[in-house]
C-alpha positions in Angstrom: 16.2 -34.2 -28.9 16.4 -31.5 -26.4 19.2 -31.0 -23.9 18.5 -33.2 -21.0 17.2 -31.7 -17.8 19.5 -32.9 -15.0 17.9 -35.7 -13.1 18.5 -36.6 -9.5 19.1 -40.2 -8.7 16.1 -42.0 -7.7 12.6 -43.3 -8.5 10.9 -40.0 -8.9 11.4 -37.2 -11.2 11.0 -33.6 -10.3 10.6 -31.7 -13.6 7.3 -30.1 -14.6 4.8 -32.2 -16.6 3.5 -30.8 -20.0 0.2 -29.2 -19.0 -0.8 -29.0 -22.7 -0.6 -32.6 -23.3 -2.4 -33.2 -19.9 -5.2 -30.9 -20.9 -5.8 -32.8 -24.2 -6.1 -36.0 -22.5 -8.5 -34.6 -19.8 -10.7 -32.9 -22.4 -10.9 -36.0 -24.4 -11.7 -38.0 -21.5 -14.4 -35.6 -20.2 -16.0 -35.3 -23.6 -15.9 -39.3 -23.9 -17.6 -39.6 -20.5 -20.5 -37.4 -21.5 -21.0 -39.2 -24.9 -20.7 -42.7 -23.2 -23.6 -41.7 -21.0 -25.6 -40.2 -23.6 -24.9 -43.3 -25.9 -25.4 -45.9 -23.2 -28.4 -45.0 -21.0 -31.2 -46.4 -23.2 -29.3 -49.7 -23.8 -28.2 -50.0 -20.1 -31.9 -49.5 -19.1 -33.3 -52.0 -21.7 -30.9 -54.9 -20.6 -29.9 -54.1 -17.0 -32.8 -51.8 -15.6 -30.4 -49.1 -14.7 -29.3 -46.2 -17.2 -26.4 -45.6 -15.0 -24.8 -49.0 -15.1 -22.1 -48.1 -17.6 -21.4 -44.5 -16.8 -21.0 -45.0 -13.2 -18.4 -47.8 -13.6 -16.6 -45.9 -16.4 -16.5 -42.8 -14.2 -15.1 -44.7 -11.3 -12.1 -46.3 -13.8 -11.6 -42.6 -15.1 -11.1 -41.1 -11.6 -8.7 -44.1 -10.6 -6.9 -43.8 -14.0 -6.4 -40.1 -13.6 -4.8 -40.7 -10.3 -2.8 -43.6 -11.6 -1.6 -41.3 -14.6 -0.5 -38.6 -12.3 1.4 -41.0 -10.1 3.1 -42.6 -13.0 3.9 -39.3 -14.4 6.0 -38.7 -11.2 8.0 -42.0 -11.5 11.2 -41.6 -13.6 10.5 -43.5 -16.9 14.0 -44.9 -17.1 13.2 -47.4 -14.4 10.8 -49.0 -16.8 13.6 -50.4 -18.7 14.2 -52.9 -16.0 10.7 -54.4 -16.3 10.3 -54.5 -20.2 11.2 -58.1 -20.5 9.1 -59.1 -17.5 6.0 -57.2 -18.8 6.5 -58.8 -22.3 6.8 -62.3 -21.0 3.9 -61.8 -18.8 1.9 -60.6 -21.7 3.0 -63.5 -23.8 1.9 -65.9 -20.9 -1.6 -64.3 -20.9 -2.1 -64.6 -24.5 -1.1 -68.3 -24.5 -3.5 -68.9 -21.6 -6.3 -67.4 -23.7 -5.8 -70.1 -26.4 -6.8 -72.9 -23.9 -9.5 -71.0 -22.0 -13.2 -71.4 -23.2 -14.7 -68.2 -25.0 -16.2 -65.9 -22.3 -19.1 -65.1 -24.6 -21.3 -67.9 -25.5 -22.0 -68.2 -29.3 -18.7 -66.2 -30.2 -15.8 -68.3 -31.1 -13.3 -65.6 -29.9 -11.1 -65.8 -26.8 -10.1 -62.2 -26.1 -10.8 -61.7 -22.4 -9.5 -62.9 -19.0 -11.5 -62.6 -15.8 -9.9 -62.1 -12.6 -12.8 -61.9 -10.1 -15.2 -59.0 -11.3 -12.5 -57.5 -13.5 -12.1 -58.3 -17.2 -9.5 -57.4 -19.5 -8.0 -58.2 -22.8 -4.4 -58.9 -22.7 -4.0 -57.7 -26.2 -4.4 -54.1 -24.6 -1.4 -54.9 -22.5 0.4 -56.2 -25.5 0.5 -52.8 -27.1 2.4 -51.2 -24.2 4.5 -54.4 -23.9 5.7 -54.1 -27.6 6.2 -50.3 -27.3 8.2 -50.5 -24.1 10.4 -53.6 -25.1 11.1 -52.2 -28.6 12.0 -48.7 -27.1 14.2 -50.3 -24.6 16.1 -52.7 -27.0 16.5 -50.2 -29.8 17.5 -47.4 -27.5 20.2 -49.7 -25.8 21.6 -51.2 -29.1 21.5 -48.1 -31.6 24.6 -49.4 -33.4 23.0 -52.7 -34.0 20.1 -51.4 -35.9 21.9 -52.0 -39.2 22.7 -55.5 -38.3 20.3 -58.1 -39.7 20.6 -60.5 -36.7 19.4 -57.9 -34.4 16.7 -56.6 -36.6 15.6 -60.3 -37.0 15.3 -60.7 -33.2 12.9 -57.6 -33.1 11.0 -59.0 -35.9 10.7 -62.4 -34.3 9.3 -60.7 -31.1 6.8 -58.7 -33.0 5.8 -61.8 -35.0 5.3 -64.1 -32.0 3.1 -61.3 -30.4 1.0 -60.7 -33.5 0.7 -64.4 -34.0 -0.8 -65.1 -30.6 -3.1 -62.1 -31.1 -4.6 -63.2 -34.5 -5.3 -66.5 -33.0 -7.9 -65.1 -30.5 -8.9 -64.0 -33.4 -8.5 -60.1 -33.0 -7.5 -58.6 -36.1 -7.9 -55.1 -35.2 -5.5 -55.6 -32.3 -3.0 -57.5 -34.5 -2.8 -54.7 -36.9 -2.3 -52.1 -34.1 0.6 -54.0 -32.5 2.0 -54.7 -36.0 2.1 -51.1 -36.8 3.4 -50.0 -33.4 6.5 -52.3 -33.9 7.1 -51.2 -37.4 6.9 -47.6 -36.6 9.4 -47.8 -33.7 11.7 -50.0 -35.9 11.5 -47.1 -38.6 12.1 -44.4 -36.1 14.7 -46.3 -34.4 16.9 -46.3 -37.5 15.8 -49.5 -39.6 17.7 -49.3 -43.1 15.3 -48.3 -45.9 16.1 -51.7 -47.7 14.6 -53.5 -44.7 11.7 -51.1 -44.5 10.5 -51.5 -48.2 10.9 -55.3 -48.0 9.3 -55.6 -44.7 6.0 -53.7 -45.7 5.8 -55.6 -49.0 6.0 -58.8 -47.2 3.5 -57.9 -44.5 0.9 -56.6 -47.1 1.4 -59.5 -49.3 0.8 -62.0 -46.4 -2.2 -60.5 -45.3 -3.6 -60.2 -48.9 -2.7 -63.9 -49.5 -4.6 -65.1 -46.1 -7.6 -63.2 -47.0 -7.6 -64.3 -50.7 -7.1 -67.9 -49.8 -9.8 -67.8 -46.9 -7.2 -68.8 -44.4 -8.8 -65.9 -42.1 -12.6 -66.8 -43.0 -13.9 -64.3 -40.6 -11.8 -61.5 -42.2 -12.9 -62.3 -45.7 -16.5 -62.2 -44.6 -16.2 -59.0 -43.0 -14.6 -57.7 -46.4 -17.8 -59.0 -48.2 -20.1 -57.0 -46.1 -17.8 -53.9 -45.9 -18.0 -53.7 -49.7 -22.0 -54.2 -49.6 -23.3 -54.3 -46.2 -27.0 -54.6 -47.8 -26.1 -58.3 -48.8 -27.3 -59.1 -45.2 -29.0 -55.9 -43.8 -30.5 -57.6 -40.9 -27.5 -59.6 -40.0 -23.9 -59.2 -40.7 -24.6 -55.7 -42.3 -27.0 -54.3 -39.8 -24.4 -52.5 -37.6 -22.9 -50.7 -40.5 -26.0 -49.6 -41.8 -27.4 -48.3 -38.7 -24.2 -46.4 -38.0 -24.3 -44.9 -41.5 -27.9 -43.7 -40.8 -26.8 -42.3 -37.3 -23.9 -40.4 -39.1 -26.2 -39.0 -41.7 -29.0 -38.0 -39.8 -26.7 -35.8 -37.6 -26.0 -33.2 -40.5 -23.7 -30.5 -40.0 -24.6 -29.5 -36.3 -26.2 -32.6 -35.1 -29.4 -33.3 -33.1 -28.0 -32.3 -29.8 -26.6 -34.0 -26.9 -29.0 -36.8 -25.8 -31.1 -36.5 -28.8 -29.8 -39.5 -30.8 -32.5 -41.8 -32.3 -30.3 -44.5 -33.4 -29.0 -45.3 -29.7 -32.4 -46.6 -28.9 -31.6 -50.3 -29.7 -30.9 -49.5 -33.4 -27.1 -49.3 -33.3 -25.9 -52.5 -31.5 -24.1 -51.8 -28.2 -23.8 -48.0 -29.0 -21.5 -47.5 -26.1 -18.5 -49.7 -27.4 -17.0 -49.8 -30.7 -19.6 -47.7 -32.8 -20.0 -44.9 -30.2 -18.5 -42.4 -32.8 -21.7 -42.9 -34.9 -23.8 -41.5 -31.8 -21.2 -38.7 -31.6 -21.8 -37.8 -35.1 -25.7 -38.1 -34.6 -25.7 -35.9 -31.6 -22.8 -33.4 -32.4 -22.9 -33.3 -36.2 -20.1 -32.8 -38.7 -18.8 -29.9 -36.6 -18.6 -31.8 -33.3 -17.1 -34.9 -35.0 -14.3 -32.6 -36.5 -13.5 -31.0 -33.4 -13.0 -34.5 -31.5 -10.7 -35.6 -34.5 -8.6 -32.3 -34.2 -8.4 -32.9 -30.4 -6.9 -36.5 -31.2 -4.6 -34.8 -33.6 -3.4 -32.2 -31.2 -2.8 -34.9 -28.6 -0.7 -36.8 -31.2 1.3 -33.5 -32.1 2.1 -32.8 -28.7 3.0 -36.2 -27.8 5.5 -36.3 -30.9 6.8 -32.9 -29.8 7.5 -34.3 -26.2 9.4 -37.0 -28.1 11.4 -34.6 -30.1 12.4 -32.6 -27.0 13.1 -35.9 -24.9 16.8 -35.9 -23.6 17.4 -39.5 -24.7 16.3 -42.1 -27.6 14.4 -44.3 -25.0 12.0 -41.5 -23.9 11.6 -40.5 -27.5 10.5 -43.9 -28.5 8.2 -44.3 -25.7 6.4 -41.0 -26.3 6.2 -41.8 -30.0 5.0 -45.3 -29.6 2.4 -44.5 -27.0 0.9 -41.5 -28.8 1.0 -43.1 -32.2 -1.0 -45.9 -30.7 -3.8 -43.6 -29.5 -3.8 -41.6 -32.9 -3.8 -44.9 -35.0 -6.5 -46.5 -32.9 -8.8 -43.5 -33.1 -8.2 -43.3 -36.8 -9.1 -47.1 -37.5 -12.1 -46.7 -35.2 -13.5 -43.8 -37.2 -12.7 -45.6 -40.5 -14.7 -48.6 -39.4 -17.7 -46.4 -38.1 -17.9 -44.7 -41.4 -17.4 -48.0 -43.4 -14.0 -46.7 -44.8 -12.4 -50.0 -43.9 -14.1 -53.4 -42.9 -15.3 -53.8 -39.5 -12.5 -54.9 -37.2 -13.9 -54.5 -33.7 -11.8 -51.7 -32.5 -12.6 -49.4 -29.7 -12.3 -45.5 -29.5 -9.8 -44.3 -27.0 -11.4 -42.4 -24.3 -14.9 -42.8 -25.4 -15.8 -46.6 -25.8 -16.9 -48.5 -22.7 -14.2 -50.3 -20.8 -12.8 -49.7 -17.5 -9.8 -51.6 -17.5 -8.9 -50.3 -21.1 -9.4 -46.7 -19.8 -6.9 -47.6 -16.7 -4.3 -48.9 -19.1 -4.8 -45.9 -21.5 -4.2 -43.4 -18.8 -1.2 -45.1 -17.2 0.3 -44.9 -20.8 -0.4 -41.3 -21.0 1.3 -41.0 -17.6 4.5 -42.6 -19.0 4.3 -39.7 -21.8 3.9 -37.1 -19.2 6.9 -38.6 -17.3 8.9 -38.3 -20.3 7.6 -34.6 -20.6 9.1 -33.7 -17.2 12.4 -34.3 -18.8 11.8 -32.7 -21.7 12.0 -28.9 -22.7 8.8 -28.2 -24.3 7.6 -25.3 -22.4 8.7 -22.6 -24.8 7.5 -24.5 -27.9 
């Protein structure tokens, strides 16, 4: 960690934010908006009679999100410690409420969304931030206890309760993300090696046992159609097959922006989880690689901010929030290319979802807040 920049007492911080990290965020968001409009206008017109329905709403949330990101970046991130438990218990309450609410989408036995007036959001999106904030706060404040079994057991219990509530929705991809975030922060925070190997083995063994025994039926079905989507080409395997056709038809250079054929009601809801297949079709392999590199650069810069952070709390916040973006992007791309089973995971900055974009940009604001106290200008 870098030498701390002297901070004045108060809610605001006066340091310079990291322009490089901000640039990567804005570039990814801009490309995401362009690709969202390209991927969504046919679907939007067919089902809503308005080609601009999705992009207009997403653009409004993007503008609001950038404003929120810049405002959050001015707030001293140390003040977030005061709200770590409050945010966590609030998220746990919302996840609990989901279990007693009826499904928002008829015909789908999933409970992932809460509606407040015209706004709908997934508490699991907030759960990612809640875990990062709470773990960063507890680990930074109790560094000497990271070798004590009792303290580690408390952190594992917190992570287990959160993942347990999310998997009951069911939402496997969010469960994996939250679990990985917690494990990464534990490891970075100083978890002894004997607990690392034991915990990873126990976690992998548990997932395998649940899937093999059919305890998570929907997950085992997805594995079956992942291995061979042609078992049900017009049903469970349809989305994967159409995604692979879109990727393959893009070739090296792509068909060009706006020229996708698969978005014309072949790839189901192309503006959501499978938007990367449309990206590959229109921008080709070269364009897909550029976007992957941009995500890698964003994560690299976030980790660099963490390394230069003046304290453990800021370092853990930056690592957790940027790792979340990188891991989510990687899992989404793996799903779209059928490298792993379809888990219903969105692509950050690209997939449609206004409240998700707001939360994501606010999280990036926290990383920028840490950067104001970190010496990264000369790196």
